[in-house]
C-alpha positions, 0 to 999 in steps of 0.5 A: 525510531521515534518521530513526529511533530513538535511544539517545544523541544521536550522530546524524550526519545532520540529521533527526528521531529519535523514540522512542515509549514507552507510558509515559506557525495552524500550518504543519503539519497532520495528514497524509493516509493511504490509500496501500498497495502491492502487488507482483504477477505481471501479464499486462500493464503496465510492469514493475519500476517503481512505478505509482500506481493511484488509486481510481476511475481507469480501469485499462484502458490501464495494466493491460490490464483493467477493474478488475473483471477477475479478473486484477486481483482483489488491486488491486480488493480493496486499492482498496475502502479505499485511496486509492492503490495503489502497484503494482509488476509483478514480471514482465517477461514475454515480449512477444507479436508477429506478422509481416504481410509486412514489418510486425512488431507487438509488444506494448508490454508482456510478458505473456499479455494481448498474445496477445489483440491482433490487427492488421487492415490494410485499404485505405482506402476514401477513398484507395487509396494508404493503409491503415487499420491497426487494433489490436484487443483482444478483437476490439474496436478500440482504435486506428486509424491511416491511413498510406501505409507502415510508417514512418507508424505511431506506437506506441500504448497497445498496440503498438510497430511494427517493420519497414520498407517497404510494408504488406500487407493482413491480415484479422486477424493475432493476436499470439502468444508472450506469456508472463508469465514467472517471478518470483524472490524477488530481484524482490521485493527489487528491489520493496522497494528501489523502494518505499522511495523512496515515502510509504505506510502499508502493504505487502501480500504476497499470497504464502504463501512464508515466506522472502518473509514474513521479507524483508517483515518485515525491510523494515518493521522497518528502515524503522520503526527505522532510517529513521523511516518508520512503516509496516506489512506485511500478511502471511498467517499470520506471527504469529511476526513478534512486531512492531507493524509486521507484521499477520498475516492468519489466514483469508480471506472469501467474496465475494457472487459466490461467490468465496473469497479465501484469507488471502494474497489477503485481505492486499490488503484488510487493507492497503488498509483499514489504510492508509485507516483514520484515526488515530481509527478502529479496524477492529475489527468493520469489515465486509469490503466485499462479503463474506458469509462467512469461509473458514475459520470458527473456533470460539470457542476457536480465535478466542481462541487466534488473538487471543492469538497476535497474529493478525488474523482475520475472523469471520461476523456476520449474512451479513457477514465482520467483523474480529474485532479490529484487532491486529498481531503484537506480543506481547513487551511491555516497560515501554517497549513496552506492550500498547497497541502491539498495537492498530492504532488506537493504533499509527496514532496513534503512527505518524502523530504520528511521521510528521507531526512529522517531515514538519513539521520537514523542511518548515518548520524544518530549516535554516530556524529558529535553535536558540535560545529563540525557535526552540525556542518556535516549534517547541513551539507548532507541536507543541502546535497539532498535538497539540491537533488530534489531541485534537479528533478523539479521537485522543489524550486528556488532553493538557495543553499546559503540562506534556505537551511540552518542547522543550530544547537537544540535546547539539549546537548543531544539535540539539533534544530533544523530549519528549511525553507522550500518551495515545492513545484506543482504541475500546470493544471490550468491555462488562462489564455488571451487571444487577440485577433488583428 
């Protein structure tokens, strides 16, 4: 479905084209948030595809490790706030393998995790004509098969079997040769092409490569302005983006176990937290989960300079690391794109309105409702119910259903023109107090 912004009513594809300006029993409901995405170099897992990782689910078979393993640190940080991580393994890698007589076991996936696999072949104690073929990972049995020969073996979560003929006993043959391989910027381009087909709120880049940052920034700009998908990219130290679709993380944090995360690594948490934040929620002064300090610390002058530059940073507060202010990199204010768009809470409201009305129109109206007075009244009622629900959760305020929304015919017979005036609610962040002593 097409979408994006418009200047004149000349679009070719059916779709929803929405301009957001800061001046100024329903079928659809407020959409759910909480989906972020990461592309990583990993020692195990399916490569070159999007793998949804649901918070709380077992990652052992999918990614080769428990979520607490250091190898999955970015995924773990993202999952502290995100409901789903759309994970993409950038590297094919080299698959580890072994030779046991005529049997050739090969790791299911490329990467160094395959070197932790071992195959044991033993005569079955109940039937001497058969063998117990055991797959071990870190010396723990993860699969056992009782077969008469190689042909009887079936691929499991860890091993693909090769070879033909009889089995040869082995006390334990380790797989070797597994390697993660190298990743190029072209792999990130392929990832973004795959990600575009999914619904998500944020994407994080855990790299410090400025060329890649530019690619990710251009990606979200195109999705926001040409495709109608209101998403954000979270990048390390990239305030030059000057765009509401890019959050620039300036520093990292220190976790309670002593682990120090760089700004690039902290992008995973910021992306997860931003995706998971509701439209009526700000991350200003939100505590980074399990963090006890920031790295590095900045002076008051440095913090003020960072905020004025559109940087998202962490500051220490009573043995915690908190978000100083929930902002993005947008600084080039105009009469039609005001300062409010730099605040991520405000932007979430505007983005979710655009995303939700697009979804509602696509699901229930496009091609199904006549473009006449009754049809336009029906869509207007739908939008009013939706916007009233946002006012009910303090996402917007002062909405008047009688005057703040109009739905009229467009220039073409199959088009409608919708104009909505809304006032997003921001969070209280500054208190100016006067105390008089009598």
